C-alpha positions in Angstrom: 162.1 149.5 88.4 162.4 146.5 90.7 160.4 143.7 90.2 158.3 143.1 93.0 158.2 139.1 94.5 154.5 137.8 94.6 153.0 138.7 98.0 151.5 135.2 98.7 151.6 132.0 97.0 149.3 129.6 97.4 149.6 126.3 99.2 148.1 123.4 97.6 148.9 121.7 100.5 146.7 123.4 102.5 143.8 122.5 100.3 144.4 119.3 99.9 144.9 118.5 103.9 141.2 120.2 104.2 140.3 117.4 101.2 141.9 114.4 103.3 140.4 115.7 106.6 136.7 116.5 105.1 137.1 113.1 103.4 137.7 111.3 107.2 134.8 113.2 108.5 132.7 112.5 105.8 133.8 108.3 105.9 133.1 108.9 109.6 129.5 109.8 109.7 128.9 106.9 107.2 130.7 104.2 109.3 127.8 105.7 112.1 125.4 105.6 109.6 126.0 101.7 109.4 124.8 101.5 112.7 121.1 101.1 111.7 122.2 99.4 108.5 123.6 96.6 110.9 121.1 96.6 113.4 118.0 96.3 110.8 119.5 94.3 107.7 122.8 92.6 109.5 122.7 90.2 112.1 121.9 92.9 114.5 124.1 95.2 117.1 126.1 93.2 119.3 128.2 95.2 122.3 131.3 94.4 119.7 129.7 95.8 116.6 128.7 98.7 118.4 132.1 99.3 119.6 133.9 98.6 116.2 131.7 100.9 114.5 131.9 103.8 117.0 135.3 103.1 117.8 136.1 103.4 114.5 134.4 106.6 113.9 135.9 108.5 116.7 140.1 107.4 115.3 138.6 108.8 111.8 137.3 112.1 113.4 141.0 112.1 115.4 142.7 111.3 112.3 141.3 114.3 110.5 143.1 116.6 112.9 146.6 115.3 112.1 146.3 115.5 108.4 149.3 117.7 108.1 151.6 115.1 109.2 153.7 112.9 106.3 152.5 110.0 107.3 148.6 110.8 107.7 148.2 109.4 103.9 149.3 106.2 104.7 147.8 105.9 107.8 144.5 107.2 106.3 144.6 103.9 103.7 145.6 101.9 106.3 142.5 102.7 108.2 140.4 101.4 105.4 142.2 97.7 106.0 140.3 98.0 109.2 137.3 98.9 107.9 137.3 96.3 105.4 137.9 93.7 108.1 134.7 95.0 109.7 132.8 92.3 107.1 133.2 90.2 109.9 130.5 92.0 111.7 128.3 93.0 108.3 129.0 92.5 104.8 127.9 96.1 104.1 130.6 97.4 107.0 133.1 95.6 104.1 131.8 97.4 101.3 132.2 100.8 102.5 135.6 99.9 103.4 136.1 98.9 99.3 134.6 102.1 98.6 136.5 104.4 100.8 139.6 102.1 99.9 139.1 103.3 96.2 138.4 107.1 97.4 141.7 107.0 99.1 144.1 105.6 96.3 142.8 108.0 93.7 143.6 110.6 96.8 146.6 109.4 97.1 147.1 109.1 93.3 146.3 112.7 93.1 148.8 113.7 96.3 151.3 112.0 93.9 149.9 114.0 90.7 150.5 117.1 92.8 153.8 116.5 94.3 154.9 115.8 90.4 153.9 118.9 89.3 155.4 120.8 92.2 158.6 119.3 91.8 158.4 120.9 87.8 157.3 123.9 88.7 154.2 123.2 87.0 151.7 124.2 89.3 149.6 127.7 88.9 150.8 129.1 92.4 154.3 128.9 90.8 153.7 130.2 87.3 155.0 133.8 86.6 151.9 136.4 85.8 152.0 137.5 82.5 154.0 140.7 82.0 
């Protein structure tokens, strides 16, 4: 009797890409929800602040489509600095940027941990089924 190779090994990076894309979509929604906050609480919406928030939301949605690229995680982290810079328009935007920077740092840590475990062969999909 010969051993059969596993029919399909799960791809840990597929679900990880989904988490990153979903986080970017959620972040875009939060950025757009900052529009009424800036309008009511902040100094009011200006052409610059509206363009900044809508433009940033569009960039975040577009980035969600390229999460399979090896550089995506680093661009995701860098875009947080652009969001934090939004504190120029309103402090709430900068606060949202800091919160999402923490989220992306956690995602980067989890990515490094999955990569470390994958290199050691410790992921569940890499384990042999019990005999």
